[in-house]
TORVEXMI-160801 format. One record per residue (C-alpha): x, y, z; residue in three letters; residue number from 0. Coordinates in Angstrom, 1 decimal. Example, Ala and Ser with C-alpha at 12.3 -4.5 7.8 and 13.67 -1.06 7.14 Angstrom:
2
px = 12.3 py = -4.5 pz = 7.8 vogu = Ala donu = 0 $
px = 13.7 py = -1.1 pz = 7.1 vogu = Ser donu = 1 $
END
This chain:
238
px = -2.0 py = 4.5 pz = 13.8 vogu = Met donu = 0 $
px = 0.9 py = 6.6 pz = 14.6 vogu = Thr donu = 1 $
px = 0.9 py = 7.9 pz = 18.3 vogu = Glu donu = 2 $
px = 1.7 py = 11.7 pz = 17.7 vogu = Gln donu = 3 $
px = 4.7 py = 12.7 pz = 20.3 vogu = Ala donu = 4 $
px = 4.7 py = 15.4 pz = 22.5 vogu = Val donu = 5 $
px = 7.3 py = 16.7 pz = 25.2 vogu = Thr donu = 6 $
px = 6.5 py = 18.1 pz = 28.6 vogu = Arg donu = 7 $
px = 8.4 py = 20.8 pz = 29.7 vogu = Ile donu = 8 $
px = 8.3 py = 21.7 pz = 33.9 vogu = Gln donu = 9 $
px = 7.8 py = 25.3 pz = 34.4 vogu = Ile donu = 10 $
px = 8.7 py = 25.9 pz = 38.3 vogu = Gly donu = 11 $
px = 6.0 py = 27.8 pz = 40.6 vogu = Gly donu = 12 $
px = 6.5 py = 31.2 pz = 41.6 vogu = Ser donu = 13 $
px = 5.5 py = 32.5 pz = 44.9 vogu = Glu donu = 14 $
px = 2.1 py = 31.2 pz = 45.6 vogu = Gly donu = 15 $
px = 2.1 py = 29.3 pz = 41.8 vogu = Ala donu = 16 $
px = 1.9 py = 26.1 pz = 41.1 vogu = Glu donu = 17 $
px = 4.1 py = 24.0 pz = 38.8 vogu = Pro donu = 18 $
px = 2.9 py = 23.4 pz = 35.6 vogu = Tyr donu = 19 $
px = 3.4 py = 21.8 pz = 31.6 vogu = Glu donu = 20 $
px = 3.7 py = 23.0 pz = 28.8 vogu = Val donu = 21 $
px = 2.4 py = 20.0 pz = 26.0 vogu = Leu donu = 22 $
px = 4.2 py = 21.3 pz = 22.5 vogu = Val donu = 23 $
px = 3.2 py = 18.4 pz = 19.7 vogu = Gly donu = 24 $
px = 0.7 py = 18.0 pz = 17.0 vogu = Arg donu = 25 $
px = -2.7 py = 17.5 pz = 17.4 vogu = Gln donu = 26 $
px = -3.1 py = 18.2 pz = 21.1 vogu = Leu donu = 27 $
px = -6.3 py = 19.3 pz = 21.9 vogu = Leu donu = 28 $
px = -6.7 py = 15.7 pz = 23.5 vogu = Gly donu = 29 $
px = -4.8 py = 17.0 pz = 26.1 vogu = Glu donu = 30 $
px = -7.2 py = 19.6 pz = 27.7 vogu = Leu donu = 31 $
px = -9.4 py = 18.1 pz = 28.9 vogu = Pro donu = 32 $
px = -7.0 py = 16.3 pz = 31.8 vogu = Gly donu = 33 $
px = -5.7 py = 19.8 pz = 31.9 vogu = Leu donu = 34 $
px = -9.1 py = 21.6 pz = 32.7 vogu = Ile donu = 35 $
px = -9.7 py = 18.4 pz = 35.4 vogu = Gly donu = 36 $
px = -12.6 py = 17.0 pz = 36.9 vogu = Asp donu = 37 $
px = -13.6 py = 20.1 pz = 39.6 vogu = Arg donu = 38 $
px = -14.7 py = 22.7 pz = 37.1 vogu = Ala donu = 39 $
px = -18.2 py = 22.0 pz = 35.7 vogu = Lys donu = 40 $
px = -18.0 py = 25.8 pz = 33.3 vogu = Arg donu = 41 $
px = -15.3 py = 26.2 pz = 31.1 vogu = Val donu = 42 $
px = -14.7 py = 29.6 pz = 29.0 vogu = Ala donu = 43 $
px = -12.8 py = 29.9 pz = 25.7 vogu = Val donu = 44 $
px = -11.8 py = 33.0 pz = 25.1 vogu = Leu donu = 45 $
px = -10.7 py = 33.1 pz = 21.5 vogu = His donu = 46 $
px = -9.7 py = 36.2 pz = 18.7 vogu = Pro donu = 47 $
px = -12.7 py = 36.9 pz = 15.6 vogu = Glu donu = 48 $
px = -10.2 py = 35.2 pz = 13.7 vogu = Ala donu = 49 $
px = -10.4 py = 32.7 pz = 15.5 vogu = Leu donu = 50 $
px = -14.0 py = 31.8 pz = 15.4 vogu = Ala donu = 51 $
px = -14.2 py = 28.0 pz = 14.2 vogu = Gly donu = 52 $
px = -11.4 py = 26.8 pz = 16.3 vogu = Thr donu = 53 $
px = -13.0 py = 28.4 pz = 19.0 vogu = Gly donu = 54 $
px = -16.6 py = 27.2 pz = 18.5 vogu = Asp donu = 55 $
px = -14.9 py = 23.7 pz = 17.3 vogu = Ala donu = 56 $
px = -12.8 py = 23.4 pz = 21.3 vogu = Ile donu = 57 $
px = -16.6 py = 24.6 pz = 22.6 vogu = Arg donu = 58 $
px = -18.6 py = 22.0 pz = 21.3 vogu = Glu donu = 59 $
px = -15.6 py = 19.0 pz = 22.4 vogu = Asp donu = 60 $
px = -15.8 py = 20.1 pz = 25.8 vogu = Leu donu = 61 $
px = -20.0 py = 20.5 pz = 25.8 vogu = Ala donu = 62 $
px = -19.3 py = 16.7 pz = 23.9 vogu = Ser donu = 63 $
px = -17.5 py = 16.1 pz = 27.3 vogu = Gln donu = 64 $
px = -20.1 py = 16.6 pz = 30.1 vogu = Gly donu = 65 $
px = -18.6 py = 20.8 pz = 31.0 vogu = Tyr donu = 66 $
px = -21.2 py = 23.6 pz = 29.9 vogu = Glu donu = 67 $
px = -18.9 py = 25.2 pz = 27.4 vogu = Ala donu = 68 $
px = -19.9 py = 28.7 pz = 26.5 vogu = Ile donu = 69 $
px = -17.2 py = 30.6 pz = 23.8 vogu = Ala donu = 70 $
px = -16.4 py = 34.4 pz = 24.0 vogu = Ile donu = 71 $
px = -15.0 py = 36.3 pz = 20.2 vogu = Gln donu = 72 $
px = -12.4 py = 39.2 pz = 21.2 vogu = Leu donu = 73 $
px = -11.6 py = 41.1 pz = 18.5 vogu = Pro donu = 74 $
px = -8.4 py = 40.3 pz = 16.9 vogu = Asn donu = 75 $
px = -4.6 py = 41.6 pz = 18.2 vogu = Ala donu = 76 $
px = -3.9 py = 44.3 pz = 20.4 vogu = Glu donu = 77 $
px = -7.6 py = 45.5 pz = 19.7 vogu = Glu donu = 78 $
px = -9.1 py = 42.9 pz = 22.4 vogu = Ser donu = 79 $
px = -6.3 py = 44.5 pz = 25.2 vogu = Lys donu = 80 $
px = -8.8 py = 46.9 pz = 26.3 vogu = Thr donu = 81 $
px = -10.5 py = 47.8 pz = 29.4 vogu = Val donu = 82 $
px = -13.7 py = 47.7 pz = 27.6 vogu = Glu donu = 83 $
px = -12.8 py = 44.3 pz = 26.4 vogu = Val donu = 84 $
px = -11.8 py = 42.9 pz = 29.5 vogu = Ala donu = 85 $
px = -15.7 py = 44.2 pz = 31.1 vogu = Ala donu = 86 $
px = -17.3 py = 42.1 pz = 28.0 vogu = Tyr donu = 87 $
px = -16.0 py = 39.4 pz = 29.3 vogu = Cys donu = 88 $
px = -16.2 py = 39.7 pz = 32.9 vogu = Trp donu = 89 $
px = -20.0 py = 40.5 pz = 32.2 vogu = Lys donu = 90 $
px = -20.7 py = 36.9 pz = 30.7 vogu = Ala donu = 91 $
px = -18.4 py = 35.1 pz = 33.3 vogu = Leu donu = 92 $
px = -20.9 py = 36.6 pz = 35.3 vogu = Gly donu = 93 $
px = -24.2 py = 35.7 pz = 33.3 vogu = Gln donu = 94 $
px = -22.7 py = 32.4 pz = 33.2 vogu = Thr donu = 95 $
px = -21.9 py = 32.3 pz = 37.5 vogu = Ser donu = 96 $
px = -18.5 py = 31.2 pz = 37.2 vogu = Phe donu = 97 $
px = -17.4 py = 30.3 pz = 39.6 vogu = Thr donu = 98 $
px = -13.4 py = 29.9 pz = 41.6 vogu = Arg donu = 99 $
px = -13.5 py = 26.0 pz = 40.2 vogu = Thr donu = 100 $
px = -14.5 py = 26.8 pz = 36.6 vogu = Asp donu = 101 $
px = -11.4 py = 27.0 pz = 34.1 vogu = Val donu = 102 $
px = -10.8 py = 30.0 pz = 31.6 vogu = Ile donu = 103 $
px = -8.8 py = 28.5 pz = 28.2 vogu = Val donu = 104 $
px = -7.7 py = 30.8 pz = 25.7 vogu = Gly donu = 105 $
px = -6.6 py = 30.3 pz = 22.6 vogu = Val donu = 106 $
px = -5.1 py = 32.5 pz = 20.3 vogu = Gly donu = 107 $
px = -1.7 py = 35.0 pz = 19.9 vogu = Gly donu = 108 $
px = -0.2 py = 36.9 pz = 22.8 vogu = Gly donu = 109 $
px = -2.8 py = 38.8 pz = 22.8 vogu = Ala donu = 110 $
px = -5.5 py = 37.4 pz = 23.7 vogu = Thr donu = 111 $
px = -3.4 py = 35.0 pz = 26.0 vogu = Thr donu = 112 $
px = -2.8 py = 38.3 pz = 28.0 vogu = Asp donu = 113 $
px = -6.4 py = 39.0 pz = 27.8 vogu = Val donu = 114 $
px = -7.5 py = 35.7 pz = 29.1 vogu = Ala donu = 115 $
px = -5.0 py = 36.2 pz = 31.6 vogu = Gly donu = 116 $
px = -6.0 py = 38.8 pz = 32.9 vogu = Phe donu = 117 $
px = -9.5 py = 37.5 pz = 32.8 vogu = Val donu = 118 $
px = -8.8 py = 35.6 pz = 34.8 vogu = Ala donu = 119 $
px = -6.3 py = 37.1 pz = 37.4 vogu = Ala donu = 120 $
px = -8.9 py = 39.4 pz = 37.8 vogu = Thr donu = 121 $
px = -12.5 py = 37.8 pz = 37.8 vogu = Trp donu = 122 $
px = -13.4 py = 36.5 pz = 41.8 vogu = Leu donu = 123 $
px = -9.5 py = 37.3 pz = 42.5 vogu = Arg donu = 124 $
px = -7.7 py = 34.7 pz = 40.6 vogu = Gly donu = 125 $
px = -9.4 py = 31.2 pz = 38.7 vogu = Val donu = 126 $
px = -7.8 py = 28.6 pz = 36.5 vogu = Arg donu = 127 $
px = -6.7 py = 29.3 pz = 33.0 vogu = Trp donu = 128 $
px = -4.9 py = 27.0 pz = 30.0 vogu = Ile donu = 129 $
px = -3.5 py = 28.7 pz = 27.1 vogu = Ala donu = 130 $
px = -3.1 py = 27.6 pz = 23.9 vogu = Val donu = 131 $
px = -1.3 py = 29.6 pz = 21.8 vogu = Pro donu = 132 $
px = -1.7 py = 29.0 pz = 17.5 vogu = Thr donu = 133 $
px = 1.5 py = 31.7 pz = 17.1 vogu = Thr donu = 134 $
px = 4.7 py = 31.1 pz = 16.9 vogu = Val donu = 135 $
px = 5.4 py = 34.5 pz = 19.4 vogu = Leu donu = 136 $
px = 2.6 py = 33.3 pz = 21.6 vogu = Gly donu = 137 $
px = 4.3 py = 30.2 pz = 21.8 vogu = Met donu = 138 $
px = 7.3 py = 30.9 pz = 23.2 vogu = Val donu = 139 $
px = 6.3 py = 34.3 pz = 25.1 vogu = Asp donu = 140 $
px = 3.3 py = 35.4 pz = 25.7 vogu = Ala donu = 141 $
px = 1.8 py = 32.1 pz = 26.9 vogu = Ala donu = 142 $
px = 4.7 py = 31.2 pz = 29.4 vogu = Val donu = 143 $
px = 5.3 py = 32.8 pz = 31.7 vogu = Gly donu = 144 $
px = 2.4 py = 34.2 pz = 33.8 vogu = Gly donu = 145 $
px = 2.3 py = 37.8 pz = 32.3 vogu = Lys donu = 146 $
px = -0.9 py = 39.3 pz = 31.5 vogu = Thr donu = 147 $
px = -2.6 py = 42.5 pz = 30.6 vogu = Gly donu = 148 $
px = -4.2 py = 44.8 pz = 28.4 vogu = Ile donu = 149 $
px = -3.4 py = 48.1 pz = 27.2 vogu = Asn donu = 150 $
px = -4.2 py = 51.3 pz = 28.0 vogu = Thr donu = 151 $
px = -4.7 py = 55.3 pz = 25.8 vogu = Ala donu = 152 $
px = -0.9 py = 55.7 pz = 28.2 vogu = Glu donu = 153 $
px = 0.6 py = 52.6 pz = 26.7 vogu = Gly donu = 154 $
px = 1.1 py = 49.0 pz = 26.0 vogu = Lys donu = 155 $
px = 0.6 py = 45.9 pz = 29.4 vogu = Asn donu = 156 $
px = -0.1 py = 49.4 pz = 31.8 vogu = Leu donu = 157 $
px = -2.2 py = 46.7 pz = 33.7 vogu = Val donu = 158 $
px = -1.8 py = 43.3 pz = 34.5 vogu = Gly donu = 159 $
px = -0.4 py = 41.2 pz = 36.6 vogu = Ala donu = 160 $
px = 0.7 py = 38.2 pz = 37.3 vogu = Phe donu = 161 $
px = -0.8 py = 35.4 pz = 36.7 vogu = His donu = 162 $
px = 0.3 py = 31.7 pz = 35.7 vogu = Pro donu = 163 $
px = -1.4 py = 28.8 pz = 33.5 vogu = Pro donu = 164 $
px = -2.4 py = 25.5 pz = 35.0 vogu = Ala donu = 165 $
px = -1.0 py = 24.6 pz = 31.2 vogu = Gly donu = 166 $
px = 0.0 py = 25.5 pz = 28.1 vogu = Val donu = 167 $
px = -0.9 py = 23.3 pz = 25.2 vogu = Leu donu = 168 $
px = 1.2 py = 24.0 pz = 22.5 vogu = Cys donu = 169 $
px = -0.6 py = 22.6 pz = 18.9 vogu = Asp donu = 170 $
px = 2.7 py = 23.1 pz = 16.4 vogu = Leu donu = 171 $
px = -0.8 py = 21.8 pz = 13.8 vogu = Ala donu = 172 $
px = -1.9 py = 26.0 pz = 14.3 vogu = Ala donu = 173 $
px = 1.7 py = 27.1 pz = 12.7 vogu = Leu donu = 174 $
px = 0.7 py = 25.5 pz = 9.1 vogu = Asp donu = 175 $
px = -1.9 py = 28.2 pz = 8.4 vogu = Ser donu = 176 $
px = 0.4 py = 31.1 pz = 10.4 vogu = Leu donu = 177 $
px = 1.0 py = 33.9 pz = 7.7 vogu = Pro donu = 178 $
px = 4.2 py = 33.5 pz = 6.4 vogu = Val donu = 179 $
px = 5.5 py = 37.3 pz = 8.3 vogu = Asn donu = 180 $
px = 4.1 py = 35.7 pz = 11.4 vogu = Asp donu = 181 $
px = 6.0 py = 32.8 pz = 11.4 vogu = Tyr donu = 182 $
px = 9.5 py = 34.2 pz = 10.3 vogu = Ile donu = 183 $
px = 8.4 py = 37.3 pz = 13.7 vogu = Ser donu = 184 $
px = 8.1 py = 34.8 pz = 16.5 vogu = Gly donu = 185 $
px = 11.3 py = 32.8 pz = 15.0 vogu = Leu donu = 186 $
px = 13.0 py = 36.3 pz = 15.7 vogu = Ala donu = 187 $
px = 12.0 py = 35.2 pz = 19.4 vogu = Glu donu = 188 $
px = 13.2 py = 31.9 pz = 18.8 vogu = Ile donu = 189 $
px = 16.8 py = 33.5 pz = 17.6 vogu = Ile donu = 190 $
px = 16.8 py = 36.5 pz = 20.6 vogu = Lys donu = 191 $
px = 16.4 py = 32.8 pz = 22.6 vogu = Ala donu = 192 $
px = 19.6 py = 31.5 pz = 20.9 vogu = Gly donu = 193 $
px = 22.1 py = 34.3 pz = 21.2 vogu = Phe donu = 194 $
px = 20.4 py = 34.6 pz = 25.7 vogu = Ile donu = 195 $
px = 21.2 py = 31.2 pz = 26.9 vogu = Ala donu = 196 $
px = 21.1 py = 28.4 pz = 23.7 vogu = Asp donu = 197 $
px = 23.6 py = 28.6 pz = 20.5 vogu = Pro donu = 198 $
px = 22.3 py = 25.1 pz = 19.7 vogu = Val donu = 199 $
px = 19.6 py = 27.2 pz = 18.8 vogu = Ile donu = 200 $
px = 21.6 py = 29.4 pz = 16.6 vogu = Leu donu = 201 $
px = 23.2 py = 25.8 pz = 15.3 vogu = Asp donu = 202 $
px = 20.2 py = 24.3 pz = 14.3 vogu = Leu donu = 203 $
px = 19.1 py = 27.6 pz = 12.2 vogu = Ile donu = 204 $
px = 22.3 py = 27.5 pz = 10.5 vogu = Glu donu = 205 $
px = 22.2 py = 24.3 pz = 9.2 vogu = Glu donu = 206 $
px = 18.8 py = 25.0 pz = 7.2 vogu = Asp donu = 207 $
px = 18.0 py = 28.9 pz = 7.5 vogu = Pro donu = 208 $
px = 14.9 py = 28.3 pz = 4.4 vogu = Ala donu = 209 $
px = 14.1 py = 25.1 pz = 7.0 vogu = Ala donu = 210 $
px = 13.7 py = 27.3 pz = 9.7 vogu = Ala donu = 211 $
px = 11.1 py = 29.5 pz = 7.8 vogu = Arg donu = 212 $
px = 8.8 py = 27.3 pz = 7.6 vogu = Thr donu = 213 $
px = 6.3 py = 25.1 pz = 10.0 vogu = Pro donu = 214 $
px = 7.1 py = 22.6 pz = 8.2 vogu = Glu donu = 215 $
px = 11.1 py = 22.3 pz = 8.5 vogu = Gly donu = 216 $
px = 12.7 py = 18.9 pz = 10.0 vogu = Pro donu = 217 $
px = 13.7 py = 21.4 pz = 13.6 vogu = Arg donu = 218 $
px = 10.8 py = 23.6 pz = 13.9 vogu = Thr donu = 219 $
px = 9.1 py = 21.4 pz = 17.0 vogu = Ala donu = 220 $
px = 13.2 py = 21.1 pz = 18.6 vogu = Glu donu = 221 $
px = 13.4 py = 25.1 pz = 18.2 vogu = Leu donu = 222 $
px = 9.8 py = 25.9 pz = 19.7 vogu = Ile donu = 223 $
px = 11.0 py = 23.4 pz = 22.8 vogu = Glu donu = 224 $
px = 14.4 py = 25.0 pz = 22.6 vogu = Arg donu = 225 $
px = 12.8 py = 28.6 pz = 23.4 vogu = Ala donu = 226 $
px = 10.6 py = 27.3 pz = 25.6 vogu = Ile donu = 227 $
px = 13.2 py = 26.3 pz = 27.7 vogu = Arg donu = 228 $
px = 15.2 py = 29.1 pz = 28.4 vogu = Val donu = 229 $
px = 11.8 py = 31.1 pz = 28.7 vogu = Lys donu = 230 $
px = 11.2 py = 28.7 pz = 32.0 vogu = Ala donu = 231 $
px = 14.8 py = 29.0 pz = 33.4 vogu = Thr donu = 232 $
px = 14.4 py = 32.9 pz = 33.0 vogu = Ser donu = 233 $
px = 10.4 py = 32.7 pz = 35.0 vogu = Cys donu = 234 $
px = 12.4 py = 30.5 pz = 37.8 vogu = Arg donu = 235 $
px = 15.1 py = 33.4 pz = 37.5 vogu = Ala donu = 236 $
px = 12.6 py = 36.2 pz = 38.2 vogu = Thr donu = 237 $
END
């Protein structure tokens, strides 16, 4: 079997936060235990209802490797970003005696990683968490940089914290089943990164626009990696 190529992008830690890596490739879930580490006893896998099968499969895999793994199902998309959902997660963590050395894993789009990061930031004043984004937008924006948060009736992301993850797994296989409109929406964020700091992104898309519109395109990994590097640079600047 051919070994899958994995790109590792270093994100510099901000004041008070450790540097971490964003991994880009396919079939990356085998990297998850290495990011979790051996100090953790419990792992909470937060996932949206739409990814119930994925979340439970990750939970089972982690349980088979000796972790006390639980899956916490969240509402889909922006419906998950409420204080009520966060409180539901806190209750689940409390009932399972989740400690400061345990780890939260957020699997899903940007809304899910926002919630997972916020819950991690607020539980015991901050526990480690790992982002497993499953959308293009989540990979190149929401999961990188450590911005976490929830919405209120007065507006989006008004309550939150800067709490960088311990690592990010961008498994490109997750994009194969992504609806085309969601994929193109994420592509717009990649194009924005091209205008901001990396014109090669624009060149690659102009060379073959049709291929850029699908995860099966030959430049998909490179486009995502370049956009993440732009985001990483902006994180260091701020």
